[in-house]
C-alpha positions as CSV (number, residue, x, y, z in Angstrom):
1,M,179.6,123.4,179.5
2,S,176.8,122.5,177.1
3,R,176.9,119.0,175.8
4,I,176.1,118.0,172.1
5,V,175.8,114.6,170.7
6,L,177.0,113.9,167.1
7,A,175.2,111.0,165.5
8,T,178.2,109.0,164.6
9,H,180.7,106.4,166.0
10,N,183.4,108.1,163.9
11,Q,185.8,109.7,166.4
12,G,187.4,111.7,163.6
13,K,184.1,113.5,162.9
14,V,183.6,114.0,166.7
15,A,187.0,115.7,167.0
16,E,186.3,117.8,163.9
17,L,183.0,119.1,165.2
18,H,184.6,119.7,168.6
19,R,187.4,121.8,167.0
20,I,184.8,123.9,165.1
21,L,182.4,124.4,168.1
22,G,185.2,125.4,170.5
23,D,184.0,125.4,174.1
24,L,181.1,123.0,173.7
25,D,181.4,119.4,174.8
26,V,180.9,117.2,171.7
27,V,180.5,113.5,172.2
28,G,179.7,110.7,169.8
29,L,177.4,107.6,170.0
30,D,180.1,105.5,171.6
31,D,179.0,107.3,174.8
32,F,175.5,106.0,174.4
33,P,175.2,102.2,174.2
34,G,172.0,101.1,172.5
35,A,171.6,104.3,170.5
36,P,169.6,103.5,167.4
37,D,171.2,103.0,164.0
38,V,168.9,105.2,162.0
39,P,168.3,104.1,158.3
40,E,168.7,106.9,155.8
41,T,165.3,106.5,154.1
42,E,164.6,110.1,153.1
43,L,165.0,111.4,149.5
44,T,167.2,114.4,150.4
45,F,170.4,115.0,152.4
46,E,168.5,117.4,154.6
47,G,165.8,114.9,155.3
48,N,168.3,112.2,156.3
49,A,170.3,114.5,158.5
50,L,167.1,115.7,160.3
51,L,165.9,112.1,160.6
52,K,169.0,111.0,162.4
53,A,169.3,114.1,164.6
54,R,165.7,113.8,165.8
55,A,166.2,110.1,166.7
56,I,169.4,110.7,168.6
57,A,168.0,113.8,170.4
58,A,165.0,111.7,171.5
59,F,167.2,108.9,172.6
60,T,169.7,110.9,174.6
61,G,167.6,113.9,175.7
62,L,170.5,116.1,174.5
63,P,171.0,118.5,171.5
64,A,172.0,116.3,168.6
65,V,173.8,117.0,165.4
66,A,173.7,114.7,162.4
67,D,174.9,114.9,158.8
68,D,174.3,113.2,155.5
69,S,176.5,113.7,152.4
70,G,177.3,112.3,149.0
71,L,178.5,112.9,145.5
72,C,176.3,114.6,142.9
73,V,177.5,114.1,139.3
74,D,176.1,116.5,136.7
75,A,176.2,113.9,133.9
76,L,174.1,111.6,136.1
77,N,171.5,114.2,136.8
78,G,172.8,114.7,140.4
79,M,173.2,111.0,141.2
80,P,174.3,109.0,143.1
81,G,173.3,111.8,145.6
82,V,171.7,110.3,148.8
83,L,172.5,106.9,147.4
84,S,176.2,107.5,147.3
85,A,177.2,105.0,150.0
86,R,175.2,102.2,148.4
87,W,175.3,103.1,144.7
88,S,176.6,99.7,143.7
89,G,173.9,97.9,145.6
90,R,174.3,94.2,146.1
91,F,177.3,94.2,143.8
92,G,179.3,96.1,146.4
93,A,178.0,94.0,149.3
94,G,180.5,91.6,151.0
95,G,183.5,93.3,149.6
96,D,185.0,96.8,149.3
97,R,181.8,98.8,148.7
98,D,183.7,102.1,148.4
99,A,185.7,100.7,145.6
100,A,182.6,99.2,143.9
101,N,180.7,102.5,144.2
102,L,183.6,104.5,142.7
103,R,184.2,102.1,139.8
104,L,180.5,102.1,138.9
105,V,180.4,105.9,138.7
106,L,183.5,105.9,136.6
107,D,182.0,103.3,134.3
108,Q,178.7,105.2,134.0
109,I,180.4,108.4,132.8
110,A,183.3,106.8,130.9
111,D,182.1,108.3,127.6
112,V,181.5,111.8,129.0
113,A,183.9,114.4,127.7
114,D,186.4,115.9,130.2
115,G,184.7,119.3,130.0
116,R,181.4,117.8,131.1
117,R,182.4,115.8,134.1
118,G,181.4,118.4,136.7
119,A,180.3,117.2,140.2
120,S,179.8,118.4,143.7
121,F,180.2,116.9,147.1
122,V,177.2,118.0,149.2
123,C,176.7,117.8,153.0
124,A,173.6,118.7,155.0
125,A,174.2,119.1,158.8
126,A,171.2,119.3,161.2
127,L,170.8,120.4,164.8
128,V,167.8,119.2,166.8
129,V,167.4,120.6,170.3
130,P,164.9,118.7,172.5
131,G,162.0,121.0,173.3
132,G,163.6,123.6,171.0
133,A,164.1,124.4,167.3
134,E,165.5,122.4,164.4
135,H,168.1,123.8,162.0
136,C,169.7,122.4,158.9
137,V,172.4,123.9,156.7
138,E,174.2,122.8,153.6
139,G,177.8,122.8,152.5
140,R,179.1,122.2,148.9
141,M,182.4,121.6,147.3
142,H,182.4,121.9,143.5
143,G,184.8,120.1,141.2
144,T,185.3,117.4,138.6
145,V,185.3,113.6,138.4
146,I,188.6,112.5,136.9
147,R,189.0,109.3,134.9
148,E,191.2,107.2,137.3
149,P,191.7,107.2,141.1
150,R,194.6,109.2,142.6
151,G,195.7,109.3,146.2
152,T,195.3,107.1,149.3
153,G,193.7,109.5,151.8
154,G,190.1,110.1,152.5
155,F,187.5,107.6,151.6
156,G,184.6,106.9,149.2
157,Y,184.8,108.9,146.0
158,D,187.8,111.1,147.2
159,P,190.3,109.5,144.9
160,V,188.4,110.6,141.7
161,F,187.2,114.1,142.9
162,L,189.3,117.1,141.8
163,P,188.2,120.2,143.7
164,E,187.5,123.3,141.6
165,G,190.7,125.2,141.0
166,G,192.9,122.5,142.4
167,T,195.5,120.1,141.0
168,R,195.1,117.3,143.6
169,T,192.2,115.0,144.3
170,T,190.6,115.1,147.8
171,A,192.4,111.8,148.4
172,E,195.8,113.6,147.8
173,L,195.1,116.4,150.3
174,T,196.1,116.4,153.9
175,P,193.2,116.2,156.4
176,A,193.7,119.8,157.3
177,E,193.7,120.9,153.7
178,K,190.5,118.8,153.0
179,D,188.7,120.2,156.1
180,A,189.3,123.7,155.0
181,I,187.4,123.3,151.7
182,S,185.3,120.2,152.2
183,H,181.5,120.1,152.0
184,R,181.3,118.7,155.6
185,G,183.7,121.3,157.0
186,R,181.6,124.1,155.4
187,A,178.4,122.6,156.7
188,F,179.7,122.2,160.2
189,R,181.1,125.7,160.3
190,A,177.8,127.1,159.1
191,L,176.0,125.1,161.8
192,A,178.5,126.3,164.4
193,E,177.2,129.9,163.9
194,I,173.7,128.7,164.8
195,V,174.4,126.5,167.8
196,P,175.0,129.1,170.5
197,D,171.8,131.0,169.9
198,A,169.8,127.7,169.5
199,L,171.0,126.4,172.8
200,K,170.4,129.8,174.5
201,A,166.8,129.9,173.2
202,A,166.2,126.5,174.7
203,G,167.7,127.5,178.0
204,L,170.7,125.2,177.6
205,A,173.4,127.8,177.5
């Protein structure tokens, strides 16, 4: 069975990718003590995903998958984008950064009319095969930023994001419901279509 490393310590993400890839053995960074914590220094989701996948593939010698994602708000010209996790900067340090990031976005678009609060969650997922090719795909979930948080599930901006055509925020959906429509789920499913041929081309399957 071919082994793939997902560049995360989040076992939920590992389980999700394992479900999508089926027969492939997916492991996370917990299996590789000393694996580098790669700073997200690129200006695009694709750049950050490839940066992390390259570093983990080089460290482990195994095919590596990494992703980068964030919220892109139309009224903020696509921001916070790649800065989503650290949008509140030092003001969110030492406390609940997710809450600080969310509140800052809401404050920044407080005067924006309801019909102009469009946004998208975006995820880039990259596969790097040592000695083989690199691939990167993108998944998007379109929707709207509502005015006050709703729901206790998910994380980050989920409580204020209403998926297009839906009546519940992504924090009000079950994990299975969210996976079915989420940007990350779409990106991982698109990547899953590439993985078998990429591994075969590198002589790993």
